[in-house]
Every structure is written in C-alpha cells, then in structure tokens.
KEDOFI-795186 format. One record per residue: residue number from 1; residue in one letter; z, x negated, y of N, C-alpha, C in turn. Coordinates in nm, 4 decimals, padded with zeros to 6 digits. Layout:
BEGIN
nr,rest,n.zz,n.xx,n.yy,ca.zz,ca.xx,ca.yy,c.zz,c.xx,c.yy
NUM,A,Z,X,Y,Z,X,Y,Z,X,Y
...
// end
This chain:
BEGIN
nr,rest,n.zz,n.xx,n.yy,ca.zz,ca.xx,ca.yy,c.zz,c.xx,c.yy
1,M,00.0059,-00.0823,-00.1313,00.0443,00.0059,-00.0035,00.0157,-00.0669,00.1348
2,K,-00.1475,-00.0529,00.1972,-00.0879,-00.1449,00.3426,-00.0122,-00.1271,00.4327
3,R,00.0872,-00.1992,00.4868,00.1871,-00.1746,00.5900,00.1230,-00.2008,00.7368
4,P,00.0529,-00.0677,00.8450,-00.0357,-00.0606,00.9488,00.0490,-00.1590,01.0439
5,C,00.1845,-00.1303,00.9865,00.3067,-00.1404,01.1828,00.3423,-00.2914,01.1127
6,S,00.3210,-00.3725,01.0223,00.3699,-00.4437,00.9820,00.4179,-00.5664,01.0826
7,W,00.3341,-00.5818,01.1762,00.3344,-00.6914,01.2843,00.3747,-00.6799,01.4449
8,L,00.4153,-00.5170,01.3958,00.5381,-00.4507,01.4835,00.6508,-00.4785,01.4619
9,S,00.7233,-00.4968,01.3738,00.7556,-00.4946,01.3125,00.8811,-00.6548,01.2868
10,T,00.7992,-00.7980,01.2511,00.7846,-00.8687,01.3349,00.7851,-00.9141,01.4623
11,L,00.7100,-00.8664,01.5616,00.6843,-00.9210,01.6552,00.9058,-00.8288,01.7187
12,L,00.9238,-00.7749,01.6647,01.0485,-00.7010,01.7266,01.1766,-00.7909,01.6366
13,V,01.1091,-00.8306,01.5024,01.3041,-00.8873,01.4356,01.2784,-01.0834,01.5209
14,L,01.1246,-01.1347,01.5407,01.1274,-01.2096,01.6978,01.1595,-01.2241,01.8214
15,C,01.1793,-01.1481,01.8514,01.2315,-01.0660,01.9883,01.3861,-01.0231,01.9422
16,A,01.4235,-00.9871,01.8519,01.5450,-00.9956,01.8477,01.6280,-01.1478,01.8577
17,L,01.5778,-01.2506,01.7784,01.6646,-01.4158,01.7631,01.7049,-01.4717,01.8912
18,P,01.8197,-01.5020,01.9270,01.7921,-01.5782,02.0025,01.7252,-01.6687,02.0788
19,L,01.7019,-01.7016,02.2024,01.6343,-01.7931,02.2593,01.6671,-01.9212,02.2656
20,A,01.5627,-01.9850,02.2061,01.6550,-02.1402,02.2416,01.6819,-02.1731,02.3476
21,A,01.7813,-02.2036,02.4440,01.8337,-02.2404,02.5130,01.7653,-02.3372,02.5541
22,G,01.7303,-02.3492,02.6876,01.6309,-02.4514,02.7632,01.6379,-02.4189,02.9146
23,G,01.5722,-02.3063,02.9358,01.5822,-02.2968,03.0817,01.4507,-02.4412,03.2025
24,L,01.5261,-02.3899,03.2877,01.4407,-02.4792,03.3992,01.5413,-02.6116,03.4453
25,R,01.5126,-02.6898,03.4948,01.5534,-02.8189,03.5343,01.5035,-02.8721,03.6822
26,K,01.5966,-02.8656,03.8092,01.5087,-02.8734,03.9359,01.6294,-02.9488,03.9616
27,T,01.5481,-03.0811,04.0666,01.6658,-03.1685,04.1760,01.6408,-03.0675,04.2928
28,I,01.7153,-02.9963,04.3700,01.7491,-02.9721,04.5128,01.7218,-03.0654,04.5681
29,H,01.5683,-03.0795,04.6432,01.6004,-03.1205,04.7987,01.5653,-03.0869,04.8904
30,F,01.6176,-03.0989,05.0524,01.5888,-03.0545,05.1606,01.4504,-03.0689,05.2500
31,K,01.4010,-03.0161,05.3070,01.3140,-03.0851,05.4450,01.3614,-03.1257,05.5250
32,A,01.2845,-03.2750,05.5923,01.3012,-03.3187,05.6852,01.3820,-03.2344,05.7807
33,G,01.5378,-03.2658,05.8315,01.5628,-03.1710,05.9576,01.6695,-03.0200,05.9390
34,T,01.6516,-03.0000,05.8199,01.7328,-02.8973,05.7177,01.8586,-02.9329,05.6644
35,N,01.9552,-02.8205,05.6157,02.0531,-02.8656,05.5456,02.0686,-02.7384,05.4268
36,S,01.9619,-02.7068,05.4496,02.0005,-02.5648,05.3244,01.8260,-02.5535,05.2477
37,V,01.8507,-02.4358,05.1640,01.7071,-02.4494,05.0792,01.7527,-02.3031,05.0597
38,K,01.6225,-02.2381,05.0051,01.6112,-02.0902,04.9511,01.5298,-02.1226,04.8129
39,I,01.5796,-02.0689,04.7159,01.4974,-02.0973,04.5858,01.4879,-01.8726,04.5861
40,H,01.3588,-01.9129,04.5054,01.2893,-01.7409,04.4116,01.3000,-01.7549,04.3078
41,D,01.3462,-01.7177,04.2327,01.3203,-01.7616,04.0791,01.3891,-01.6773,03.9821
42,A,01.3770,-01.7315,03.8250,01.3876,-01.6524,03.7059,01.4532,-01.6727,03.5946
43,V,01.5904,-01.6211,03.5275,01.6504,-01.7129,03.4561,01.6658,-01.6095,03.3545
44,L,01.6009,-01.6626,03.1867,01.5775,-01.5696,03.0391,01.7050,-01.5260,02.9999
45,R,01.7258,-01.4149,02.9276,01.8348,-01.4249,02.8939,01.8582,-01.5271,02.7668
46,G,01.9745,-01.5111,02.7206,02.0109,-01.6129,02.6855,01.9913,-01.7663,02.7208
47,E,01.9486,-01.8151,02.8358,01.8724,-01.9285,02.8549,01.9574,-01.9888,03.0421
48,Q,01.9331,-02.1365,03.1002,02.0303,-02.1471,03.1009,01.8986,-02.2133,03.2726
49,N,01.9228,-02.1898,03.3878,01.8373,-02.2522,03.4931,01.9453,-02.3538,03.5707
50,H,01.9573,-02.5151,03.5512,01.9692,-02.6073,03.6484,01.8987,-02.6391,03.7512
51,Y,01.9929,-02.6549,03.8416,01.9747,-02.6986,03.9752,02.0541,-02.8423,04.0163
52,F,02.0241,-02.9499,04.0304,02.0605,-03.0840,04.0701,02.0105,-03.1042,04.2202
53,I,02.1899,-03.1435,04.2642,02.1588,-03.1668,04.3666,02.2439,-03.3197,04.4573
54,G,02.2135,-03.4020,04.5006,02.3029,-03.5110,04.5741,02.4023,-03.4657,04.6646
55,A,02.5546,-03.4918,04.6717,02.5829,-03.4505,04.7558,02.7086,-03.5845,04.7666
56,S,02.7540,-03.5685,04.9449,02.8550,-03.6896,04.9816,03.0440,-03.6250,04.9628
57,A,03.0734,-03.6769,04.9780,03.2670,-03.6762,04.9842,03.2172,-03.5768,05.1199
58,G,03.3094,-03.5086,05.1679,03.3600,-03.4289,05.2910,03.2432,-03.3677,05.3216
59,Q,03.1615,-03.3783,05.2622,03.0886,-03.2712,05.2773,03.0989,-03.0975,05.2251
60,T,03.0018,-03.0094,05.2769,03.0980,-02.8715,05.2450,03.0095,-02.8056,05.1707
61,M,02.9514,-02.7642,05.0210,02.8434,-02.6990,04.9337,02.9099,-02.5567,04.9749
62,E,02.7753,-02.4888,05.0284,02.7905,-02.3195,05.0274,02.6408,-02.2480,04.9788
63,I,02.7021,-02.1821,04.8575,02.6146,-02.1354,04.7755,02.6089,-01.9632,04.7779
64,K,02.4730,-01.9701,04.7645,02.5102,-01.7830,04.7780,02.3699,-01.7048,04.6737
65,L,02.4132,-01.6241,04.5295,02.2907,-01.5766,04.4741,02.2818,-01.4468,04.4842
66,S,02.1450,-01.3849,04.5247,02.1556,-01.2648,04.4633,02.0363,-01.2288,04.3833
67,S,02.0885,-01.1026,04.3011,01.9908,-01.0502,04.1763,01.9150,-01.0009,04.2329
68,L,01.8110,-00.9552,04.1914,01.7476,-00.7972,04.1973,01.8612,-00.6467,04.1187
69,E,01.8872,-00.6925,04.0438,01.9605,-00.6259,03.9212,02.1288,-00.6517,03.9335
70,N,02.1463,-00.7045,04.0189,02.3041,-00.7876,04.0466,02.3327,-00.8132,03.8549
71,N,02.2431,-00.8837,03.8348,02.2992,-00.9644,03.6571,02.3446,-01.1237,03.6882
72,A,02.3376,-01.1789,03.7456,02.3221,-01.2830,03.7517,02.4025,-01.3733,03.8663
73,G,02.4408,-01.4690,03.7434,02.5964,-01.5585,03.7715,02.5806,-01.7132,03.8050
74,F,02.6545,-01.8047,03.8611,02.6334,-01.9149,03.8653,02.7649,-02.0117,03.8406
75,T,02.7444,-02.1119,03.7931,02.8712,-02.2368,03.7601,02.8031,-02.3896,03.8358
76,V,02.9244,-02.3792,03.8922,02.9069,-02.5155,04.0035,02.9579,-02.6305,03.9153
77,Y,02.9240,-02.7466,03.9312,02.9903,-02.8564,03.8138,02.9813,-02.9802,03.8928
78,G,03.0751,-03.0529,03.8970,03.0976,-03.1618,03.9916,03.0377,-03.3028,03.9113
79,P,03.0423,-03.3731,03.9975,02.9817,-03.5091,03.8929,03.0537,-03.5468,03.8541
80,G,02.9681,-03.6342,03.7278,03.0484,-03.7021,03.5667,03.0227,-03.5781,03.4944
81,F,02.9268,-03.4690,03.5331,02.8452,-03.3978,03.4422,02.7967,-03.4323,03.3285
82,T,02.8121,-03.3722,03.1656,02.6788,-03.3944,03.0712,02.6472,-03.2977,03.0224
83,I,02.5228,-03.2541,02.9467,02.4581,-03.1773,02.8845,02.4132,-03.2132,02.7721
84,K,02.4519,-03.1197,02.6867,02.4540,-03.1397,02.5027,02.3821,-03.0707,02.4781
85,K,02.3598,-03.1266,02.3768,02.1899,-03.0092,02.2922,02.3097,-02.9738,02.2232
86,D,02.2638,-02.9021,02.1330,02.3221,-02.8270,02.0001,02.2803,-02.8019,01.9128
87,E,02.2366,-02.7003,01.8006,02.1956,-02.6030,01.7423,02.1784,-02.4422,01.7940
88,Y,02.2257,-02.4546,01.8784,02.2669,-02.2971,01.9670,02.1450,-02.3414,02.1068
89,G,02.1368,-02.4392,02.1193,02.1122,-02.4804,02.2817,02.1329,-02.5727,02.3453
90,E,02.2250,-02.5515,02.5106,02.2539,-02.6405,02.5749,02.3936,-02.6606,02.6006
91,E,02.4913,-02.7456,02.6041,02.6273,-02.7082,02.7027,02.6535,-02.7333,02.7981
92,V,02.6641,-02.7170,02.8351,02.7703,-02.8262,03.0523,02.8999,-02.8742,02.9824
93,E,02.9522,-02.9913,02.9667,03.0560,-03.0009,02.9900,03.1099,-03.0669,03.0753
94,G,03.2126,-03.0514,03.1750,03.2685,-03.1495,03.2722,03.3435,-03.0479,03.3813
95,Q,03.3543,-03.1161,03.5330,03.4343,-02.9754,03.5666,03.3877,-02.9325,03.6598
96,R,03.4582,-02.7955,03.6675,03.3791,-02.6597,03.7056,03.4599,-02.6054,03.8402
97,L,03.3769,-02.6595,03.9600,03.4189,-02.6082,04.0431,03.4165,-02.5055,04.1643
98,F,03.2765,-02.4142,04.0146,03.3538,-02.2867,04.0346,03.2572,-02.1655,03.9357
99,E,03.3312,-02.0877,03.9030,03.2562,-01.9730,03.7949,03.2436,-01.8487,03.8371
100,G,03.0584,-01.7984,03.9328,03.0813,-01.7010,04.0031,03.0346,-01.6052,03.8669
101,D,03.0800,-01.4728,03.8912,02.9187,-01.3044,03.7897,02.8823,-01.2800,03.9152
102,E,02.8210,-01.1667,03.8552,02.7309,-01.0984,03.9652,02.8202,-01.0122,04.0514
103,K,02.9685,-00.9937,04.0009,03.0785,-00.9815,04.0935,03.1097,-01.0401,04.1981
104,H,03.0918,-01.1812,04.1646,03.1356,-01.2832,04.2777,03.0199,-01.4125,04.3180
105,P,02.8717,-01.3703,04.4502,02.7980,-01.4029,04.3923,02.7379,-01.5376,04.5169
106,A,02.8665,-01.5424,04.5526,02.8695,-01.6608,04.6703,03.0240,-01.7478,04.6172
107,W,03.0245,-01.8853,04.7037,03.1328,-01.9562,04.7210,03.0392,-02.0779,04.8189
108,S,03.1767,-02.1218,04.8160,03.1573,-02.2666,04.9484,03.2861,-02.3519,04.8963
109,G,03.2569,-02.5027,04.9590,03.4168,-02.5953,04.9039,03.3791,-02.7165,04.9326
110,A,03.4453,-02.7711,05.0128,03.4987,-02.8829,05.0274,03.4847,-03.0240,04.9472
111,L,03.3499,-03.0997,04.9471,03.3445,-03.1598,04.8120,03.4136,-03.2697,04.8145
112,K,03.5142,-03.3409,04.7414,03.5866,-03.4604,04.7548,03.5386,-03.5672,04.6946
113,T,03.4131,-03.5262,04.6020,03.3399,-03.7027,04.5175,03.1719,-03.6680,04.5562
114,S,03.1429,-03.7971,04.5784,03.0351,-03.8353,04.6183,02.9394,-03.8374,04.4385
115,G,02.8411,-03.7873,04.4727,02.7412,-03.8015,04.3611,02.6536,-03.6786,04.3180
116,K,02.5691,-03.6637,04.1893,02.4915,-03.5527,04.1659,02.5745,-03.4305,04.1230
117,Y,02.5789,-03.3077,04.1969,02.6589,-03.1701,04.0972,02.5413,-03.0974,04.0619
118,L,02.5714,-02.9964,04.0185,02.4923,-02.9210,03.9336,02.5100,-02.7516,03.9339
119,I,02.4093,-02.6753,03.9884,02.4352,-02.5568,03.9514,02.3894,-02.4476,03.8599
120,E,02.4399,-02.3988,03.7677,02.4144,-02.3665,03.6585,02.4209,-02.2243,03.6732
121,I,02.2343,-02.1380,03.6512,02.2117,-02.0195,03.6645,02.2062,-01.9335,03.5510
122,S,02.2575,-01.8704,03.5142,02.2730,-01.7466,03.3874,02.2879,-01.5969,03.4091
123,S,02.2282,-01.5078,03.3208,02.1972,-01.3988,03.3313,02.3403,-01.2930,03.2657
124,G,02.3799,-01.2539,03.3143,02.5218,-01.1850,03.2125,02.4806,-01.0298,03.1601
125,R,02.2869,-01.0060,03.1973,02.2194,-00.9040,03.0873,02.1201,-00.8840,03.0726
126,G,02.0328,-00.9415,02.9982,01.8576,-00.9468,03.0222,01.7743,-01.0562,03.1314
127,N,01.7218,-00.9977,03.1357,01.6283,-01.1138,03.2089,01.6754,-01.1093,03.4081
128,A,01.6683,-01.2211,03.4830,01.7421,-01.2275,03.6009,01.6575,-01.2737,03.7260
129,A,01.5812,-01.2029,03.7652,01.5001,-01.2688,03.9114,01.6054,-01.2899,04.0403
130,Y,01.5766,-01.3789,04.0859,01.7298,-01.4623,04.1863,01.6863,-01.4970,04.3084
131,D,01.7346,-01.4520,04.3915,01.7003,-01.5634,04.4732,01.8772,-01.6278,04.5125
132,L,01.8536,-01.8040,04.5394,01.9737,-01.9054,04.5356,01.9482,-01.9173,04.7111
133,V,02.0328,-01.9584,04.7795,02.0573,-02.0482,04.8676,02.1765,-02.1523,04.8654
134,V,02.1039,-02.2815,04.8963,02.1861,-02.4111,04.8820,02.2103,-02.4450,04.9818
135,S,02.3237,-02.4857,05.0759,02.3380,-02.5457,05.2006,02.4488,-02.6466,05.1626
136,I,02.4259,-02.7586,05.2357,02.5361,-02.8818,05.2415,02.5795,-02.8814,05.4042
137,R,02.6416,-02.9128,05.4236,02.6805,-02.9518,05.6024,02.7986,-03.0986,05.5836
// end
C-alpha cells in the first residue's frame, strides 16, 4: 500500500527535532563619531545569537531589546567568558552581568573590566525577530 503523505510525516518529525544550536556570531562596531548601534535581526527557536563588543573599564553599557512578539531575551557576559560546544549545542560559561527576558528588555551598567563582552540573544518561544540597541559611553 502506497503512503501518499509519508513525506509530510517525515517533514513533521524533522521539524520537531531540536535544532543544532548555532545562530549567528557578530562583532559590534560603531560607525566613526557614534557610540551606539541598532541591529535588526532574528533568532531561531533553540538557537542563540552572539554579539561581541569591546569596552573599557569605567564605561557604561546600555542595551535595549525589543521583539515583535515580545518573545526575545538577552544575557550579558563579562570578559573571560567561554563558549563550549556539546551534543546539544553551545553553552556559555562566565560571569553573567545581566540575564533578561521579554519582561526585562533593557539593562544599563558601569563596566568594571576592560575586554570583550558577550550579548547573547535567545527566544522564549518560537522564532523571534528583534531590534537590539547597544550604546557605550
């Protein structure tokens, strides 16, 4: 007996599998004469987008995240973080300066250490289109 919908069943099973964590990795650069940047992007369910930014001790970093469906959040890691891969994807280890969600979409903090910081964007549910604004003063 021929199964006309077997391809659909296969597709549904594949979509139900967890995505291999990956997402994008970008270094944030400011245009000459500016101290902030606005990034429009999206993160897929089960993935994290990583933004790297250099900053100096004594500066203040301000981050605002907005998403169309209020389903994106972010975590800020201080210098010295590591990103490790395992069978489930990626995991960041290091000092968390802030861990926000869709109810806490903004953070501002004085930086105590010079170095490379990590802003990790993730989705609380489904895929999330977002606008990320990062300022350093």
